[in-house]
C-alpha positions, 0 to 999 in steps of 0.5 A: 535391604535398602531402598530402591535395591533388590536382588534378581535371580539370586545375584547381587542387588542393583538399583531398579530406577535412577533417582539421585540429588545434586547441587544445581548450577548453570551451564555457564559454570561449566563453560558450555553457554551454548547448551542454553539453546536446548534442555540438555544437562551435564551429569557426574560420571558416577550417574553413568555407571549407575544408568549403565546398570539399569534397563532405561529407555533410550534416549535418556529423559530425566525428571528435574524436581525441587522439593522446596519449591514444588516445581518440576520440569524434564530434560535430556543429558548431554554428557557425563562430565560433570563434578561429583555431587553436581549438575549443570543445567540451562539457566532458563530451566532454573528459571522454571524451577524457581531455584538459584545456583547451588540449590539442590534438586532431585534427578530422576530417570523417566520414560515419556511418550511421543508428542502429538500436539504442542501449542506455543504462546509467544511472551512477546509481540516481537515474535511477530516480526519474524518472516517464517516463525514456524521454520525457526521454531522447527529449527530451534526445537532440534536441540530439545529432547522433550517438553513440559506443559507450563514450562517457558522455553528460550529460542535465541534467534537473530541475536535475540532471545524469544520465550515461548510458554507450552500452553498445551501438550498431548498425549500428556503434560510431559512428552518427548519430541525426538523423531516424532510427527507432531502438530505445532500450533501458535497461541496469540502472543502476550500483549497483542491486539486484534487491529480495529476495523476503521472502515466502519468508523471512518464512514459514519465520521464522514457521513456526520461531517458532510451532513453538517455542511451548510447549504450553499447557493450560486445566487446567495441566499435561497430564493425559494422554499426548495431545499438545495442538494447538500454536500453528502448527496452530490459528487465531486467538489462543490464551488462557491459563487459570489452574488455576481455569479462569479466563481470565488477565488479558492483552492480547487481540484481540477483533473486531479490536479490542485489549482491555486487562485494565484496559479489559475489562469486569468480569464480574458475579458470578452464582450457581453453579447455577439448580437442584439437580443443574445444574452451573452455568458454573463449572469447579468446581460445589462452590465458588460465586462468591457464595453464595445467599441462605438461601431458595434452599436452603429451596426448592431443596433438597427435603427436605434429604436427603443422598446420603451418609446424613448428617444434614442441617444446620439452616439458619441466616441471616446472624445465626445464628438457625435457620430453619424451612424448612417456614414458608419454603416455605409463604410461598414456595408462597403468593406463587407462588399469589398471583402465578398468580391475579394472572396469571389475573385480568389475563388475563381482564380483557384478554380481556373488554376485547378482546371488548367492543372487537370488539363495539363496532367492529361497526356495522349498515347503519343506524348507518353513515356515512349516519345520521351525516350526517343527525344535524343534520337537514341533508344538507349543511353550508355557506352554503347551509343559511342561504339565505333566499328 
């Protein structure tokens, strides 16, 4: 009796299982390159005759093995149109079997359980660029009949081939994925690196940078042993001042806008103080930005007495002519009196006008709207007034 053949019920023998050896070629040799999207192979017609006499499970699944390389994978069948002694399989399957065109492989009919869990690992980080990878993979797996643990399958999408390694398959290393409810999980792609958290590093660098900023003072060198606040303890932007207390020209941020020295508005010159004894707005009240006129000192300086008891200097104008302080004061007093009189007259005129206006607005019942209607001698206006009998 031949191996793989037997007798049932006394009738002629037939094979108990399908196991044949064929020369293997890629599907491109059969002008069927579209089969690269799945795991279907082409077998010769004699294989169909043998399988028809066997009680095989459908769909038909096969184990492909290479005795020379010691590799194995599983697949389905699409057609029985290959030449006798040959079979055509996808090229990515040949890569998993580590075989070349024309090598001999063994094709065996098998029965596989339904898959319950499959875990895949993308072989490149380009897979992360796909917006919905799970939907793409589910659509691609419709062309597959079964999967084997350790295989690398090829999924073409958007004119690009994506490769996935089957890291885990349940309930066994080779399962059927046709009409099954299977959970699919993804492992991190090959070459993927977790993004480093920059918040902790950036905060530590910022604190070290701010702590190294030298202390600054508005009056140059510190005048006391009390330390000035560092830049890390103050909020906002620190401002630099020169020895005169004036702010140095530099790029600043004001109300969210960048102010450059050339764009900063020029500060108009102002008098040192508005009256005697006031400190004004400058750090040093003894040095004015713009000297006031002589009238200012003649009117605001009192009698010219000095605190140190010395004789006050005589006031002179820009030409060097001495001025009479009493005359200037008298003229200023006359101007103030004239201004006060003009103000009182304007106020009195305004009050008189308002009183007359209020009196004009008062009306009696006789001088109301009824008397105005009868000024023309007619109660109404219109064509009825010219009506003649």
